[in-house]
N, C-alpha and C positions, 0 to 999 in steps of 0.2 A: 413466488411470483417471477415468471420469465418473460422478460423484455425481448421484442424481436425486432423491431423496427428502431431506425437510427434516432428518429424523432423523439421516440418514446426514451431512448437512452440518453440523449442529450438532455431532455427534460429532467429526468432522474439525477443526472450529473449536477445540473442546476441547483436542483432541491437538496442535494447532498452540500453543495457549496453554500448555500444560505444557512443551512445546519451549522456548518462548520463555523462561519463568522459569527452567527448567533451564540453559540453554546460559549465560544472563547471570549466573546464581548460580556456574557452574563457571569462567566468565572472570573473575568478581570485577569487573566492569564493563559497562557497555552502557547499552541504552535499552530498558527494558521498556514504560513507559507508552503511547508510541505505537506501540508493535508491537502490545500487547494490544488497542488499540482498532481495528486495523483486521484483525483475524483473520478475521472474517466475510466481508469484501470480498475479501481474499486467497484465501479457501477458494471462494468463489463462482467468481471468475476462473480459479484453476487447477484446479478440479475439476468447472467447467460450462460456463462462459462462452466461454473462450478456446479457440481452434484451436492445438493444440501438441501437440509428439510427443517425450516423453523419449528415445525411442529414436533420435531424429533431431532433435537440438536445433536444427541448422542449417537445418532445412526452411525453404525460400525463403518459402513460403504461410504461416508461422505467424503469429498475433497478436503483437505486441509488448507487453511490459510494462515501463515505466520507473518506477523508484521514486524519485521525486524528492526525497521525504525520506528520504536516504541512512540517516541514523542509525537508521531502523526496520527495519535489514537482518536482525535475527533473525526478523521475520514473514515475510519474503521467502526466507531460508533453509529455514525449517521447511517451508513450502509447496512448494519446489523439492525438498526430500528426500522429504516424504510423495507426492509426485507421481512420485517416482521417477527424478529427475534424478543423485542421487548418494547414498551410504548415510546412514540415520538417524544410524548410531555418529559419522559425521564433525561433526555438529551440535555435539559435546562439544568441538569443536577452536576453537569460536569466540574470536576476537581472541588465539589462542595464536601464537606464532612460527613461521614458516613454514607456518601454516595458509592454506587458500585462503579461508576465512571470515574476512576482514577485519572491522573494526569498522565500516567503511563499505562499499559494495559495489565491487568491484575486478574489472572484467572481464577484466583482465590475468591475476589469479589464478583466477578462477570464469567460463568462456567461456559458461556458460549464461545469465549475465547480458547483457542488452542495452546496458547503458550502467554506466560508472563515476559514483556519484553522491556527494554528500556536501556540497559547498558548496550551501548552500540556493539555491532559485530557476532553478538550470539546467536540473533535469529536463524541466520542461516545454517549454523551447526546444529540448530534444534531441528531445522528442516530435514537436514541431511540425515539425522537419526531416525526421523518420522519415515523418510521414504526408503531406508534400509531397513526398518522394521517391516513396512509393508513389503517389500521383497522377500524377507524372509518369511513371512507368513502368506505369500502368495495371494495377498491382496489387491484388487485393481484401482483402489482410489490414488489420485495424485495431490502432490503436496505444491502449492504456490508459495512463494516467499518474495515480499516487497523489501527492497534495500533501498538506503538512500546514497546519495554521493559520498558524504561525510565518512560513513561507515567504511569505504572501500579504503580507507588508509588503516584500517584494524588488521593485524596480522592473523587472527582467527579467522575472518573472512576468506583468507586464501587457504589457511589449512583446511577449512570446510570444503573450499572449491576443488582442491586436490583430491580428497577424501570422495567427493561425489562422483568425479571423473574415475577414480580408481575402481569404485564398485558399481560402475556404468548405471547410475542412477536416473535412467529414462522417464522415471514417474516423478522428477523434481525439476518444476520450473522456476528459477530465480528471475526476478524483475528488478531493475534499477530505474529509480524515479529520477532520472539524469537532468537536473535542472542547473547544474554546475556552480550551486551556492551552498554552502553549510553556515553555521552559526558564527563563525569568526570571519566569513567573507566568501570570494570566490574560490573554487576549489583549486585553482590553476596556482593560486597564490598561498593557498594554505598548506596544500600537499598535492602536487599535481599526479594523479592517477591514471590519466590518458597516456595510451590509448586503451582503453577500458577492452573493447572489443578484441583487441590483439591479444590482449592479457588473458581473458578467459579462453579464447581460441586455444592459446598455448598451454593452458590448463586443462585442455581436454574437452571443453564444452562447445555446444552448439550455439552459435549467437544468432540472433537476429535483431536487426536495428529497425526502429519504427518511430514515428511521432506519437508521443504518448497522450495525445488529445484527439487522435482521428480514429474514430470507432472501426472505421472499415481496417484500417492496418492493424488496429489492437485485434480484431477477432481474426484476421487473417494468421496473425503470428501465432495465438492460441490454436487456430487449427494446425499450424506447421508443427508446433509443439507436440502434438498427439502421433504426428508421423515419424518422429526421430527415435530411433532404436539405439540402445547401448552407451548411451551418454547424456548426461543432463543438459538442458537447454537455458540461455539467459535471453530474457528480452531487454536489451537496452533502449530504454523509452525516453526519447529526449522530450522535455517538458520545460514548463514555465513555472518558476516559484511564484506564489501567490496568484494562480491563473484565474481571471476572470474579475480581479478587482484592480481598477485602475492604479492606485497608490500604493498597492503591493506588488506588482509583478516585477520579477526581477531585482528585488530589493532583499538583501540579506537581513536588514535589521528587522523584517516581518517573519523571520524564522521562529521567533518565540516571544510574541508580544500581542497584548490584546488591543482591538480598536477601541478608541474612547466614544463618547456620545455623538460626536459629529462624524467619526469617521464609520460607524457601523451604519448610519444613515447613507452615507456616501457610497458604501460596499452594497448595500441591498438594492440601491438604486441601479449600480453597474449590473447587478445580476438580473434586476427586472428586465432591463434592455436587452440581455441576452436570451431572453425566452423565446 
């Protein structure tokens, strides 16, 4: 299902946010903050940008998506379900015993995932390997990798960034959900990695800075990605953690906890107003 109008895309992102808060509420645990902040990015990728086919999930020419910040899997599960990979009803099983929807992405349980992730910093390396493999096999598909702010603290991110530039992986697009918060608080206090744009540029990447909630900017960036040759691209997407939920926005404590009975009512009301 490809969505082309901004209104359709906004409606889908809002539905994905409803899915996120509902499944985390039903699970009694999970990571809503960074899932909510990346709803527009996942909506753009799965409903417009990427070449993929839910009816043939192992199609060899599909574009690959790697969720490096694996704790934000609720947004990925919601996007996959809404795209038709599995029934929406299954979202209610998040983090339940024997569920395919584990608290971090498990490809063993859910084969529609490209990689099992969770230990922060590993996703970009996996994506680099996929991109290099595609180059060696002369395959035209692209690899998209979504990272978080906090995992920019990881050394292996920068090893992968260096390798991607060295091998001229112009089929690789990294995206940072840049909300300036991680589990322990503001990134500037925990481990300040700014200026990320200058760092990635110095490592040999083409960098695009956008508002990660603005679909027009998102699509313009992804179009630019396709025009860049001989180097990987990083989209630095400025976002709001907990986006769309009044009491969650810009609050580090909502990195990894579930809303209670009263809070889920407020959250769903907030999203109703956004329709």
